[in-house]
C-alpha positions in Angstrom: 57.5 -53.5 154.0 56.1 -56.8 152.6 55.8 -59.9 154.7 58.7 -61.4 152.8 60.9 -58.4 153.6 59.9 -58.6 157.2 60.9 -62.2 157.4 57.4 -63.7 157.9 57.3 -65.4 154.5 55.2 -65.0 151.4 51.5 -64.4 151.8 49.0 -67.2 150.9 48.4 -65.9 147.3 50.1 -63.9 144.6 47.7 -60.9 145.2 48.0 -61.0 149.0 50.3 -58.1 149.4 48.1 -55.8 147.3 45.1 -56.9 149.3 46.8 -56.5 152.7 48.2 -53.0 151.8 44.6 -51.7 151.8 44.4 -52.4 155.5 47.9 -52.1 156.8 47.6 -48.3 157.6 44.6 -49.2 159.8 46.5 -52.1 161.4 49.4 -49.8 162.2 47.1 -47.3 163.9 45.5 -50.1 165.9 48.9 -51.4 167.1 50.2 -48.0 168.0 47.3 -47.6 170.5 47.1 -51.1 171.8 49.3 -50.7 175.0 47.3 -47.6 176.1 44.0 -49.2 175.4 45.0 -52.3 177.4 46.3 -50.1 180.3 43.3 -47.9 180.4 40.7 -50.6 179.5 39.4 -48.5 176.6 37.1 -50.5 174.3 38.1 -50.3 170.6 35.0 -48.7 169.2 37.0 -46.3 167.0 39.3 -49.0 165.8 36.5 -51.3 164.8 34.8 -48.4 163.0 38.0 -47.7 161.0 38.1 -51.3 159.9 34.5 -51.2 158.8 35.1 -48.0 156.9 38.0 -49.7 155.1 35.8 -52.6 154.1 37.6 -55.2 156.2 34.4 -56.8 157.4 33.4 -57.5 153.8 36.5 -59.5 153.0 34.9 -62.8 152.1 32.0 -61.4 150.0 32.5 -61.8 146.2 33.3 -58.5 144.4 30.0 -58.6 142.7 28.3 -58.6 146.2 30.4 -55.6 147.4 33.3 -57.5 148.9 37.0 -58.4 148.2 36.5 -62.0 147.3 39.2 -63.1 149.8 40.0 -66.8 150.0 40.1 -68.4 153.4 43.9 -68.4 153.5 43.9 -64.7 152.6 41.4 -64.0 155.4 43.5 -65.8 158.0 46.6 -64.1 156.8 45.0 -60.8 157.4 43.7 -61.9 160.8 47.2 -62.7 161.8 48.3 -59.2 160.8 45.3 -57.6 162.6 46.1 -59.7 165.7 49.6 -58.4 165.7 48.0 -55.0 166.2 45.4 -56.0 168.7 44.0 -59.5 169.3 41.0 -58.1 171.1 39.7 -56.7 167.8 40.2 -60.0 166.0 38.2 -61.8 168.6 35.5 -59.1 168.5 35.1 -59.8 164.8 35.2 -63.6 165.1 31.5 -64.1 165.2 31.0 -61.7 162.3 33.3 -63.6 160.0 31.7 -66.9 161.1 28.3 -65.5 160.4 29.5 -64.4 157.0 30.6 -68.0 156.2 27.1 -69.2 157.3 25.5 -66.8 154.8 27.9 -67.7 152.0 27.3 -71.4 152.5 23.6 -71.2 153.1 21.5 -73.4 150.8 18.6 -71.0 151.2 18.6 -68.2 148.6 16.3 -65.9 150.6 18.6 -66.0 153.5 21.6 -65.1 151.4 19.7 -62.4 149.6 18.7 -60.9 152.9 22.2 -60.9 154.5 24.7 -60.3 151.8 23.6 -56.7 151.2 23.7 -56.0 154.9 27.3 -57.3 155.2 28.2 -55.4 152.1 26.8 -52.3 153.8 29.3 -53.0 156.5 26.8 -54.0 159.2 28.5 -56.4 161.6 27.3 -59.3 163.7 28.2 -60.3 167.3 28.0 -63.6 169.2 25.0 -64.8 171.3 25.6 -68.5 171.5 27.2 -69.5 174.8 25.4 -69.6 178.2 26.5 -70.1 181.8 23.2 -71.3 183.2 22.0 -74.9 184.0 21.2 -76.0 180.5 22.4 -79.4 179.6 25.2 -79.9 177.1 23.9 -79.2 173.6 20.9 -77.3 174.8 20.0 -73.7 175.8 17.8 -71.9 178.3 17.2 -69.1 175.8 13.8 -69.7 174.1 12.4 -68.4 170.8 8.6 -68.8 170.8 6.3 -68.2 167.9 3.8 -65.4 168.3 1.5 -65.0 165.3 3.5 -64.5 162.2 6.7 -63.6 164.2 8.5 -64.7 167.3 9.5 -63.5 170.8 12.9 -64.1 172.4 13.7 -64.5 176.1 17.0 -65.6 177.7 20.5 -64.6 178.8 23.8 -65.2 177.1 27.4 -64.9 178.2 30.7 -64.7 176.3 28.8 -62.5 173.8 32.1 -61.5 172.1 31.8 -58.5 169.8 28.1 -57.9 170.4 28.5 -54.6 172.2 30.2 -53.2 169.0 27.9 -55.0 166.5 24.7 -54.1 164.6 23.2 -57.6 165.0 23.6 -60.5 167.4 23.6 -64.0 166.0 22.2 -66.3 168.7 21.4 -69.9 169.3 18.2 -70.9 171.2 15.5 -73.6 171.4 11.9 -73.4 170.3 8.8 -74.4 172.3 9.6 -78.1 171.6 13.2 -77.8 172.7 14.6 -78.0 169.2 17.6 -75.9 168.3 17.0 -72.7 166.3 19.2 -69.9 165.2 18.3 -66.2 164.6 19.9 -62.8 164.3 18.4 -59.8 166.1 19.2 -56.1 166.0 21.7 -55.2 168.7 19.6 -52.1 169.6 16.1 -53.8 169.5 13.8 -53.2 172.4 14.4 -55.7 175.1 18.1 -56.3 174.1 20.6 -55.3 176.7 24.4 -55.9 176.3 26.5 -55.4 179.3 30.2 -54.7 179.5 30.8 -57.0 182.4 33.6 -59.3 181.0 36.4 -59.2 183.6 38.9 -61.7 182.3 42.6 -60.9 182.8 43.1 -61.2 179.1 41.2 -60.3 176.0 39.7 -57.7 178.3 38.5 -55.4 175.5 36.4 -57.9 173.5 33.2 -57.1 175.4 32.7 -60.8 176.0 30.1 -60.4 178.7 26.4 -60.7 179.2 23.5 -60.1 176.8 19.9 -60.2 178.0 16.9 -60.7 175.8 13.6 -59.8 177.4 10.5 -60.2 175.3 12.4 -59.3 172.1 10.2 -59.2 169.0 11.9 -61.2 166.3 10.7 -61.1 162.7 10.2 -64.4 160.9 12.8 -63.3 158.3 15.5 -63.1 161.0 15.1 -66.8 161.9 17.6 -68.9 160.0 15.8 -71.7 158.1 18.8 -73.9 158.7 19.6 -74.5 162.4 23.0 -76.0 161.5 26.2 -74.3 160.7 28.5 -74.3 157.7 30.4 -77.5 157.1 33.8 -76.3 158.3 32.5 -74.2 161.2 34.3 -76.0 164.0 37.6 -75.7 162.3 37.0 -72.1 161.2 36.2 -70.8 164.7 39.2 -72.5 166.3 41.5 -71.4 163.5 40.5 -67.8 164.2 42.0 -68.4 167.6 45.2 -69.9 166.2 45.6 -66.9 163.8 45.1 -64.6 166.8 47.8 -66.5 168.7 50.1 -66.2 165.7 49.6 -62.5 165.6 50.2 -62.2 169.4 53.5 -64.0 168.8 54.5 -61.5 166.1 53.6 -58.6 168.3 55.7 -60.1 171.1 58.6 -60.7 168.7 58.4 -57.1 167.5 58.3 -55.6 170.9 61.2 -57.6 172.3 63.4 -56.8 169.3 62.6 -53.1 169.5 63.3 -52.9 173.2 66.5 -54.8 173.0 67.7 -52.5 170.2 66.8 -49.4 172.3 68.3 -50.7 175.6 71.4 -48.8 176.8 71.9 -50.4 180.2 73.8 -53.7 180.4 74.6 -56.2 183.2 78.1 -56.5 184.7 78.0 -60.2 184.0 76.6 -59.9 180.5 78.5 -60.7 177.2 78.8 -57.3 175.4 79.1 -53.6 175.8 75.7 -53.2 174.2 72.6 -55.4 175.0 71.9 -55.5 171.2 75.3 -57.3 170.8 74.8 -59.8 173.6 74.6 -63.3 172.0 72.5 -64.7 174.8 70.0 -61.9 174.6 69.9 -62.2 170.8 69.2 -65.9 171.2 66.1 -65.1 173.3 64.9 -62.7 170.6 65.5 -65.2 167.9 63.6 -67.9 169.8 60.6 -65.7 170.3 60.6 -64.7 166.6 61.0 -68.3 165.5 58.0 -69.3 167.6 55.9 -66.6 166.0 57.0 -67.6 162.5 56.1 -71.2 163.1 52.8 -70.4 164.6 51.8 -68.3 161.6 53.0 -70.9 159.1 51.0 -73.6 160.8 47.9 -71.5 160.9 48.1 -70.6 157.2 48.7 -74.3 156.3 45.6 -75.3 158.2 43.6 -72.5 156.4 44.4 -74.3 153.1 42.4 -77.3 154.4 39.4 -75.1 155.0 39.7 -73.7 151.5 39.5 -77.2 150.1 36.2 -77.7 151.8 34.9 -74.4 150.4 36.1 -75.3 146.9 34.5 -78.8 147.0 31.2 -77.3 148.0 31.4 -74.7 145.3 32.0 -77.5 142.8 28.9 -79.4 144.0 31.0 -82.3 145.4 29.1 -82.9 148.6 30.9 -86.2 149.3 34.3 -84.7 148.7 33.4 -81.7 150.8 32.4 -83.9 153.7 35.8 -85.8 153.6 37.6 -82.5 153.3 35.8 -81.1 156.3 36.9 -84.1 158.4 40.5 -83.6 157.3 40.2 -79.8 158.1 39.1 -80.6 161.6 42.0 -82.9 162.0 44.5 -80.4 160.7 43.3 -77.6 163.0 43.0 -79.9 166.0 46.6 -81.1 165.6 47.8 -77.5 165.3 46.1 -76.3 168.5 48.6 -77.6 171.1 51.6 -76.8 169.0 50.7 -73.2 168.3 49.4 -72.6 171.8 52.6 -73.9 173.4 54.8 -71.9 171.0 53.1 -68.6 171.8 52.6 -69.1 175.5 56.3 -69.9 175.9 57.3 -67.0 173.7 55.3 -64.4 175.5 57.0 -65.5 178.8 60.5 -65.9 177.4 60.6 -62.4 175.9 61.2 -61.0 179.4 64.5 -62.9 179.6 65.9 -60.6 177.1 65.0 -57.5 179.1 65.3 -56.1 182.6 62.9 -55.4 185.4 61.8 -52.2 183.6 60.1 -54.5 181.1 57.4 -55.2 183.7 56.3 -51.6 183.9 52.5 -51.3 183.3 52.9 -48.6 180.7 54.7 -51.0 178.3 51.9 -53.6 178.8 54.2 -56.4 177.7 52.3 -58.8 180.0 49.2 -58.3 177.8 50.7 -60.7 175.2 50.8 -63.6 177.7 47.4 -62.6 179.2 45.7 -62.5 175.8 47.4 -65.7 174.7 46.5 -67.5 177.9 42.9 -66.4 177.7 42.5 -67.5 174.1 44.1 -70.8 174.8 41.4 -71.6 177.4 38.8 -71.8 174.7 38.0 -75.5 173.9 40.8 -76.9 176.1 43.8 -78.2 174.1 44.0 -81.4 176.1 40.8 -82.6 174.3 42.3 -81.6 170.9 45.3 -83.9 171.6 43.0 -86.8 172.4 40.9 -86.2 169.3 43.9 -86.3 167.1 45.2 -89.4 168.8 41.8 -91.1 168.2 42.0 -90.2 164.6 45.5 -91.4 164.2 45.0 -94.7 166.0 41.3 -95.5 165.3 40.4 -93.4 162.3 37.7 -91.6 164.3 36.5 -88.3 163.0 36.7 -85.3 165.3 33.5 -84.0 166.9 31.3 -81.9 164.7 30.6 -79.4 167.4 31.8 -78.3 170.9 29.3 -77.3 173.6 29.6 -76.6 177.3 26.8 -77.2 179.8 25.6 -79.3 182.7 26.3 -83.0 182.4 
């Protein structure tokens, strides 16, 4: 069934359905096992391996580099579909897709030549940026020191989403002078220890816990010559969360519709002999589905703004790309509160269409709200509203990065 036939609207390109059909069998398998994985807290190693085998992690690479040449709207459309299956897996791949954008946008040919073949070979990259220590905002306690012709890395990271499943960890640190530096190190290098100690009530299977680096030898070639990120990085990473929320909304809509259709018990004070014919129940189902539809449409519209940045950069229009990047940040920021509110409300309202049996742990319907609520805590939405207001009233550009640390 196509997205149009399912009522979710046309994909973001004429070829989208053909592209998506390559991965939908894997998506279906992922969704079928999602409730049990959540209930048993089973990490999705096999599911991520299946996506890699299908070439999902190479989506953004050009065909001549071993990828699918997906546009950014196509990528985000597929992330919505994957998130309908299991948002944990989308989040586990967020750093990988961000690192891929870094490589594709890098002005350093040697860096691109080193990493494009690795990504094409379906090697994946996890996150090693955030810390929970006493470092000041914008700085890190993790240090990368030069030793001869190479480097040595020491430090501890948290929220290392996806790193437990990955081949490499992309991390941020400071050098001996306190200047920012980025590098990628092998996940299984001596001195690297990744712990499965993430205990959030949502997104519990993303392996977003601790990574320790103790005297890790780092080759000079693994240190990024550009300590910055790609031009639309802030918008990109937040939009992954919005696409994930949209997918959660679709999953919630699908679950409530299926369970209402299957329900044989009715309330004495209801409106029909079958729950599936009760207009008040159908109203709830429709409201949940409408929220999911709107969330997806908003996310894909914002993805068009990122695509404009990409295209301006490819055309060599640096000034146009800079303007487009500011607009992309605005579009994503003003989508955050709306999408978040839609999905958080929908994942609560779905229970109004069902009975007490819907709270059984085996159904795991609560995972939709738990996952949505956890994602929504990233980069709090109250600051996004303020940023949009400042742009609308004063023409102020949104911040170019978001960091957490001691004041």
